C-alpha positions, 0 to 999 in steps of 0.5 A: 618089744625089747628096748635095748636095741643096738645103734647101727650107724648109717649114712643119711640114705641108709637110715631106714635100713639101719632102723630096721636092723636095729629092731631086728638085731635087738637080741641077735647073737651078732651085730647086724646091718641092713640094706634097702631096695626099691621093692620087696621083690628086688630085695629077694632077688638080691639075696638069691642072686648073691648066694645061689649059683648054677647047680644049687637048689632052693626050697621056697614058698609056692608063691615065690615068683622070682624063684619060679620064673627067673632062677631056673634060667641060671641053672638053679633048681627049686622045690615049692612047699608050704614052709609052715609045714616043717616035714614038707620042707624036710622032704623037699631038701636035697643034698645040693640045697643051699638056701631055705626061704621061708615066711615067719607068718603066711596064710597057711600058718606059723613057720617053725623057725627053730626047726628050719634053722636046725634043718638048714644047718644039717644040710649046710644051707642058709635060712632066709626068712621073709618076715613082712607079715610079722615085723620085728614087733611080733617076731625077730627071726635072727634070734631063732637062727635065720641068716637073713631077714627080708621085709616088703615095706608096703604091708606094715613097716610103712605106706611106701613100696620098698624092701629091706634085707637085714643080717650079719655083717659078713653076709651083708658084705656079700649081698649084691647092690648092683641090681639097679633097684635102690630105694628111692631117696624120696621114699626114705624119709617117709619110711624112716618116719613110719618106723617111729610109730611102728610099735603102736601101729602093729600092737593096735592091729594085732589086738584088733585081729585077735578080737576079730578072729575070736568073734568071727569064729563064733558065727554059725556060718563060719567053718573055721578061722585061722589065726595063731592067737586062737587056742585051737589054731595049729600054730598057737603053741609055736607062736607063743614060743616064737612071738614077742609079747608086751603088756597086752600079751603075745602079739599074733600078727594081723592076718586072719583066715576065715572059711565060710560055709558059703561062697568066699567070693560072694562074702568078699563082695558083700563086705562094706567097710573092708578096703580102707586100711583093712582088706580082704581077698579070696584064698581058695574056699577062704577069705584072707583078712589083713586087719587095719585100724578100723574099730573091731566092733565095726569090722565084726558087724560088717562081716557078720552082716555079710555072713548073715546075708549069705545064710539068708 
């Protein structure tokens, strides 16, 4: 992480958003500002309602519930695609597309942020990137062409629910603050305090995820492991171009996708350690692990035991 972060002045109730903006805007081409909200969904809603209107079109990830369930009522059409698949995004773009909403990191892979930027500019659309699973310690989308960056705070930025939007001042001035969903003043100090340990926390979890992915990939009962830190992962080369690095090397995030030969539900049910700071959920035939602070040896042993029990 670069140390030459810019100071963003803010009133007391805006210091958390200013801190995120300082990190996201460390090497952005223009000065940036931040705005916090009660939830990540509220942050996304503010962006979409501020920059879309009836008759426009948005390309978004398939799980973007607000896009699917609300925007259509206002005459906004949408196509839902895997935004880690640049050709699929290109095919979904229309002449009236005004916004491309993507995720830096998702369960399907790494988004080609530079490619999405070029595509957005070709059609005159904004590029809005949800970087919740990356954090600015792994990747800063503004440096790669994004207009706005979103975060939900509960995953990595802090342990309180909230949301934040960061972008150029001219865009942030257009962002609606009238949705009735501001960040609670009671949560602001805790989230701001969590920013002080963000780099250490993310570095630790990324390093554990790398070791975990490499070890689990060797198990005979595993069909595949999806993690951009693995050389065989389709997103590895792209991640090395986009993601930040430190003394420990490139940081590839904390999400690991394991496809077992056996039943994914049974694998989740067989885990013992998972559920503290590390959690696991079924994703189709795979299991999505969000790696926390447990020792990597303990996590690998837990998954190995669960896989062995399936094989046996």
